[in-house]
SETIBA-909386 format. One line per field, with one value per residue (C-alpha): chain; y, z, x. Coordinates in nm, 3 decimals, padded with zeros to 5 digits. Example, Ala and Ser with C-alpha at 12.3 -4.5 7.8 and 13.67 -1.06 7.14 Angstrom:
// SETIBA-909386
c c(A,A)
y c(-00.450,-00.106)
z c(00.780,00.714)
x c(01.230,01.367)
//
This chain:
// SETIBA-909386
c c(A,A,A,A,A,A,A,A,A,A,A,A,A,A,A,A,A,A,A,A,A,A,A,A,A,A,A,A,A,A,A,A,A,A,A,A,A,A,A,A,A,A,A,A,A,A,A,A,A,A,A,A,A,A,A,A,A,A,A,A,A,A,A,A,A,A,A,A,A,A,A,A,A,A,A,A,A,A,A,A,A,A,A,A,A,A,A,A,A,A,A,A,A,A,A,A,A,A,A,A,A,A,A,A,A,A,A,A,A,A,A,A,A,A,A,A,A,A,A,A,A,A,A,A,A,A,A,A,A,A,A,A,A,A,A,A,A,A,A,A,A,A,A,A,A,A,A,A,A,A,A,A,A,A,A,A,A,A,A,A,A,A,A,A,A,A,A,A,A,A,A,A,A,A,A,A,A,A,A,A,A,A,A,A,A,A,A,A,A,A,A,A,A,A,A,A,A,A)
y c(00.000,00.331,00.606,00.870,01.211,01.379,01.640,01.371,01.198,01.523,01.587,01.231,01.261,01.596,01.458,01.157,01.406,01.575,01.861,01.914,02.170,01.917,01.653,01.891,01.957,01.583,01.487,01.795,01.645,01.311,01.428,01.479,01.132,00.982,01.150,01.038,00.676,00.694,00.864,00.602,00.315,00.451,00.634,00.958,01.266,01.265,00.910,00.972,01.285,01.100,00.809,01.045,01.229,00.900,00.787,01.108,01.059,00.696,00.792,01.049,00.807,00.521,00.730,00.597,00.248,00.370,00.240,00.392,00.056,00.178,00.513,00.717,00.753,00.374,00.331,00.618,00.492,00.141,00.285,00.474,00.161,-00.051,00.213,00.217,-00.160,-00.130,00.144,-00.068,-00.361,-00.134,00.010,-00.337,-00.389,-00.064,-00.099,00.136,00.249,00.326,00.670,00.512,00.269,00.351,00.399,00.298,00.533,00.572,00.840,00.634,00.547,00.798,00.821,01.045,01.256,01.470,01.762,01.787,02.130,02.102,02.236,02.129,02.136,01.800,01.725,01.789,01.575,01.292,01.308,01.309,01.007,00.815,00.894,00.781,00.464,00.382,00.464,00.242,-00.037,00.007,-00.019,-00.361,-00.505,-00.707,-00.498,-00.684,-00.594,-00.247,-00.126,-00.225,-00.094,00.246,00.258,00.161,00.301,00.609,00.709,00.589,00.395,00.144,-00.229,-00.214,00.071,-00.109,-00.423,-00.226,-00.047,-00.369,-00.588,-00.830,-00.973,-00.802,-01.119,-01.103,-00.731,-00.784,-01.078,-00.880,-00.577,-00.799,-00.978,-00.646,-00.493,-00.796,-00.773,-00.395,-00.442,-00.705,-00.481,-00.176,-00.373,-00.506,-00.160,00.002,-00.251,-00.182,00.194,00.164,-00.054,00.209)
z c(00.000,-00.108,00.153,-00.019,-00.046,-00.386,-00.250,-00.145,-00.481,-00.660,-00.430,-00.483,-00.862,-00.865,-00.626,-00.853,-01.131,-00.921,-00.767,-00.433,-00.305,-00.347,-00.167,00.125,00.149,00.130,00.419,00.633,00.858,00.898,00.993,01.365,01.412,01.205,01.431,01.746,01.625,01.552,01.886,02.085,01.896,01.907,02.240,02.144,01.938,01.719,01.591,01.555,01.352,01.128,01.068,01.001,00.740,00.583,00.574,00.401,00.136,00.093,00.070,-00.200,-00.398,-00.362,-00.429,-00.786,-00.641,-00.416,-00.579,-00.338,-00.215,00.144,00.318,00.240,00.617,00.664,00.388,00.523,00.885,00.767,00.602,00.924,01.135,00.902,00.897,01.279,01.289,01.050,01.269,01.584,01.417,01.314,01.667,01.817,01.610,01.730,02.031,02.315,02.621,02.965,03.104,03.451,03.341,03.391,03.073,03.049,02.865,02.841,03.111,03.358,03.425,03.391,03.480,03.286,03.502,03.365,03.571,03.632,03.502,03.533,03.838,03.799,04.051,04.220,04.030,03.687,03.782,03.892,03.566,03.365,03.559,03.499,03.126,03.111,03.303,03.057,02.757,02.889,02.949,02.597,02.456,02.623,02.460,02.138,01.825,01.720,02.052,02.090,01.753,01.810,02.169,02.053,01.771,02.004,02.349,02.262,01.915,01.960,01.634,01.610,01.583,01.217,01.141,01.320,01.120,00.798,00.910,01.028,00.760,01.021,01.092,01.373,01.586,01.566,01.648,01.957,02.069,02.032,02.214,02.500,02.520,02.486,02.773,02.991,02.913,02.972,03.306,03.417,03.322,03.495,03.814,03.814,03.739,04.009,04.267,04.176,04.189,04.538,04.663,04.553)
x c(00.000,00.147,00.118,00.329,00.166,00.154,00.394,00.645,00.611,00.697,00.995,01.121,01.092,01.273,01.540,01.594,01.668,01.937,01.738,01.921,01.669,01.385,01.592,01.653,01.277,01.209,01.438,01.373,01.105,01.286,01.637,01.572,01.422,01.707,01.963,01.776,01.772,02.146,02.220,02.032,02.191,02.547,02.547,02.722,02.645,02.956,02.905,02.530,02.596,02.845,02.606,02.315,02.522,02.637,02.274,02.163,02.430,02.326,01.958,02.039,02.255,02.002,01.691,01.663,01.607,01.321,01.004,00.752,00.619,00.660,00.666,00.974,01.036,01.034,01.290,01.503,01.501,01.593,01.904,01.989,01.942,02.157,02.431,02.424,02.467,02.764,02.915,02.870,03.048,03.337,03.362,03.388,03.704,03.864,04.093,03.998,04.190,04.060,04.138,04.167,04.438,04.805,05.007,05.372,05.606,05.983,05.961,05.759,05.394,05.111,04.745,04.508,04.284,04.006,03.884,03.511,03.422,03.045,02.866,02.506,02.223,02.164,01.846,01.999,02.295,02.067,01.868,02.191,02.320,01.998,02.010,02.372,02.287,02.005,02.226,02.507,02.256,02.115,02.467,02.507,02.195,02.244,02.175,01.860,01.692,01.844,01.716,01.353,01.354,01.478,01.223,00.934,01.008,01.214,01.095,00.735,00.692,00.405,00.476,00.368,00.610,00.894,00.816,00.854,01.172,01.339,01.178,01.048,00.701,00.507,00.533,00.913,00.909,00.689,00.901,01.226,01.083,00.969,01.305,01.492,01.295,01.374,01.746,01.744,01.567,01.820,02.113,01.961,01.894,02.250,02.398,02.182,02.302,02.665,02.597,02.442,02.732,02.986)
//
């Protein structure tokens, strides 16, 4: 079932013919959600911004293959989600270093210490900590659960929309959301216990 508006159809046709202004109008209302999906999946603004930009380029280059069988937004968000999964896989291959760990050099051992320059009211700090705790927990969830949880619980997509974005049956979507929520809950309980102990 085609749900494209006449206006979107015109913008898509013009964009396919290289009209950049039409493409910018076409993606305008979807960019914020695309960034939010990327941010929630990747956990930081820089990576989310990079993946969103890569996705926009990919959407533009692939627009000729868009047949209009689904909503443009569904097709666009699927590209964003897939690019996020690719980015996560690349990040897993990159070696990271802890700032708490001592580094050996020719001149001796060093610890990196970062000064806390933020002085926030207690409530703002608490909210920030909770958001960070949830984001860290989300980052520990396998990709197939993380993606659907973000689309449903953070972005507010319906099960049907998530099915189209992820190209999965609604039963699979519901099952993954349920399993993802269980995993998230377990991680948050465990993290909260560790936080209270410290």
